[in-house]
N, C-alpha and C positions, 0 to 999 in steps of 0.2 A: 504493499500499499504506499502511497505518497503522503498520507496524512500522519503526522507524528502523533496527534492526539488519538487517532484510531489504533495505531500500533501500540501505544501505551495501554489502552483498553485490552487489546488482544493479549498482551503479555500478562496482564492480571488474570485474564479469564483462561489462558492456556499456558501455564508456566511449563517450561521445558520444551515448548515448541519453538523451532527456529522462526524468528520474525525478521523480516527484511524491509527496509525503507527504500523503495526504488520505483522508477518509472517502468510501467508495463512493457515499454518498448525497448528498454536498455537494461537488462539485468543479466548476470552471469552466475548460474548455479549448475551444479552437476550431481548425478546420483539419485535422483527422486524417482519413485515408483509411480506417483500420480500427481496431477496438479489440478487445481479448482479454481475457476474464475467465477466468483460468486456475485449475487446481486446485480446482475447485468453490468458488471464492471467492464466487460470486453466491449460493450457498446459505447463506452465513453471514448473509444478509439474511433474517431469519426471518418478516417480515411482508410482505404484498402491497404495503403502502404504501411500505415501505423499498425494495423492488424496483422499484417504479414510479418512485420518486425517482431511483434509480440509473439506470435506463433513460432518464429524461428528461435527466440529465446527459451520458449517453453520446451520446444523440441530438444534443444541442446540440454536443458535441465533434466530431462527424462532418460531413464535407463531404456535399453531396447525392450520393446513391448510395454513400456509405461503407457499410462492413459491419461487423458485430459478430459475433464468435465467442464462444460461452459453452460451457464445459466443466463438465459436471455429473456427480455420481454418478448412475448409472442408477437410475431408480425401480425398486422391487421390489415390485410390487403384491401378490404372494402370500407375501411374507416374513412370518415370525412376528412377533408384537408384541415378544417378547424372544428375542434369540439367545443361546444358552448361551456361556459363556466358553470359547474354544478357542485352541490353539496356532496363531498366525498365521505365526510365522517363528522360526527359530533361527539365530544367526550369532555370529561372533567379533568382539569389540570391546575394543580395548586389552588383548589377551591373555586376555580372559574369554569364557565362553560365555554368551551373552545369549539368553533366551527371551522372545518377544514374544506376549502374550495379547491377544485382542480379544473384545469383546462389544458388543451394541447393544440399545437399547430404543426402540420405536417408539410415538409417540402421534400424535394427529390432526395431520397436517401436519409433524411434527417427528421427527427421528432423532437420538438421543443416542448417540454413538459413544464407546467407551472402549478405550484400549490401555494394557496393564500390561507393564512391562519388569522382568525379573529377571535379574541377573548372578550366576552360580554359586548360584542359588536365593535371593539377597537382593534385595528390591525396590530398584530404582533410579529408576524413574519411573512416574508414572501420569498419563496424558494423556486429557482428555475434550474432545469437541467436539459442539456442537449445530448441526445443520444442517436447513434446510427441505427437505422431501420435495417436489421439483418433477417432475411428470410431463410427458409430451409435450403433452397438451391444455392444461395449466396454462401451460407456457412459451410455447406458441404464442399463447394468449389474451393474456398479459402483454405479449408482444412486440408483437402487433397493436394493443393499446390504446395502446402507447407510440410508435407510428409506425414500426414495423418489418414487413417482410415476410420470413418464413422461406423460404429457398430450398434448404436442405440439412439433413439430419439424419443423424448416423452414430452407431454404437455403439462406436467405437474411433478412434484416430488413424491406422489404415490405411484409413479412409474406408469401412468395410464398412457396408452399409445398416442403419439403426437397426431394431431389433426390441424388443419389450417386456422383453427381458432384457439385462443388461449387457455389458460392465462400465461403459460410460460412455453419456451422452447428450450428444453434441456437436452444437450448433445453430449454424448459420450464418444470418444475417438481414441484410437490406439496409435502410438508412434509406429511407423513402418519403416 
């Protein structure tokens, strides 16, 4: 991870597990049996070149027959270019009622996500994220080009068979 704060949290939660602060595109490790790109982190690499560089680093880090699991937002091929702002959640936080709104804007290959948080009607946070839209054919081609063979696709962590609708696209691939 690139976030020092997240790494400190990981060290507390997983003592003894090697933790590395690095850019996904530029790291050097060896001898791992598996790798995991969690919480759509792979989609923060917006260009094919950046994703190819990341996959090359992961391939180098894995032992022969090592495997990679990538967790992606499921592609939404029929989703509108702009999704209207809607209430995504309501919850209590520090004694206040919080409302979370979400919206999205889609451009060629890119999805801009926005979450707005209001406590008791007053704005408290506005979070935006830009992610690459990666569908099944794209991830399969990028993995193959990087020296991986896809052996499983799931739509959720219960290992339900992948379909073109979400909520996730979980890809498992072996180094070849």
